[in-house]
N, C-alpha and C positions, 0 to 999 in steps of 0.2 A: 504494500500500500504506500503510495507516495503522499507526502505532505507538502503543503504549500506554505512557504515562508511569508512573513508580512511584507518583505521587500518584493517578492515575486508578485504578490497580490497588488501592491501599490503600483508596480511597473505595468502590470496588465491593465489595471483600472485606468492609469494615466494614458496608456496606448489607446484604450477604448474611447476615452474622452477626446483625445486628439483626433482620432479617426472621425468621430461624430462631428467635431468642430470643423474638420477639413471638408466634410461633405456639404457643409453650409446648410442653413435653414431659411434661406430666402432673405436674410437680413444683410449679409455681406459686410461691407465697411460703412455701415450706416452712420449718418450724422444725427444730431439731436432732433432735427425737424422730421426726418424719416421715422425715427423711433417714436416720436410724439404722434405722428399720423397713425402708426400701427397701434399704439396704445389707445388712441381715440376709437379706432375701428373695433378693437377688442372690447373695450368698455361698452360701446354701443351694442355690440353683439350680445354680450352678457345681459345687459339691461333689457334688450328686446326679447331674449329667450326666457329670462327669469326676472320679470318685472319687480319682484319683491326684493331683489338684491340692491335696488336703489335705496331702500330704507337702511340696509346694512351699510352702504357706502356713506350715507349721510351721518351715521353714528361713528364711523371709523375716524381715527386721528390721522391716518394716512393709508394709502393703498399702493402696494407694489404690483404693477401690471407687467406680466410676462406674456407678450402677444404670441410668441411661437417658440416652443421648446421642441427640439428634435432629439429623439432617443433611438438608439440602435444598439443591437447586441448580437453577437454570435459567441456565446459562452462568456466573453468579456464584452462589457457594454459601457455606454456612457450617454450623457445627454448634455445639451448646450443650448443656450438662448440668451437674449438680451431684452431689457425692459427698462421701465422708468418708475421711480417712486414719486407719487403725487400726494401733495398735501393741499387740501382745498382745491382739488382738480388742477393744480399747477405742478409741473415737473420740477422737482428740486434736486434730484440725483438720478444717475443712470447706473444700472447694475447688470452684471452677467450672472448666469446661473449655470453651474457645472455639477455633474454627478457621475461617479464611476461605479460600476457594479461587476460582480463576478459570480457565475453560477449558471445553471441551466436556463438559457434564454436564447431565443432566435427570433429575429424580427426587427421591425422598426415602427415607430409611430411619431406623430406630432400632436401637440396639444397646447393649450394656453392655460395659464393659471393666474390667480390673483391672491395676494396675501393682504388681508384686511387687519390692520393694526388697530385694535379696539381700545387700547390704553396708551396714554402718553409715555408711560414707562417702557412698554414693549417697543414703541416706535423709537424712543431715544436709545434704547439698547441696540436695536438694529442699526441705526444710523451711526452710532459711536463705535461699532466694531470694525475691525480691519477685514474681516471675512466671516460672515455670520452663516451658521449651518442650521438648516431646518432639522428639528429633532422629533422624537416620538411624541412629544407633548403638544405638537401642532394639532389643532382641532380642525377636522375636515367637515365641510358642509356637504351633505349628501342629499341629492334630490330624489327622494323616495316616491314622490307623487308629482308627475310632470307639471312644471310651471309653478309649483308651490314652494320653491326655495326662497326663503326670506329671512329677515332678522328674527322673526318670531319662531323659526324652527331651530334657532341656535341659542346657546347659552350666552347671555349678555356678558357674563363674567370672563369668558375666554379671552386672553390677551391677544391672540393671533388666530384668525380663521382663514383657512385655505380653501379656495374653490378651484377645482380642476375641471376644465370644460373644453368642448370642441375637439375631442379625441378622434383621431383617424389613423388607422394603421393596423399592424398585425400583432402587436404586443397588447394584451388585455390589461387594463388598469394602469394607473400611474400613481406613484407615491413620490412625495417631495422629501421624504425622510432621507437625510444624508446629502441633500442638495446644498451646495455652498454658493452663497451670494457674495459677490465682490463688486465694490464701486468701480465704475469705469468712466473714462472720458470718451464720449462718442466721436 
């Protein structure tokens, strides 16, 4: 039986992330205006598909919009995307999201997600970090009845609420756990 060292795992995960970033996700070398246009389209799509999310957005201290995440894997995988943090619907920072994975996985998918920072403390911690990682404590909003996703379906005390939407591809499901967000200059 062979064992995999931590170094081998990290090298493999890094290679998977690099391959995913290399295939591009339609964003390329985007500037701030292009990212903002993509964020606007993503926000409008979410609000039109799930009107109740407008209430959630109004209660949030800030929202990180990731318009397009591309994830691919063949035993070693990774994902990559870029987006904008908005406070009062104004872009204040831009971020990249990367994730590496290892295990039985074959396929590719693209999706969008939004992180709703419901408390000022959670938003400040995110903005003050040099590289923030989404953990198991992230609360996911699940749409169990079509069109009924809203602030009422969520616990108001959750500091960060993630909504993953617009999935297309061959890998079923998407988890943000282990995704690292890093501030970028577009």
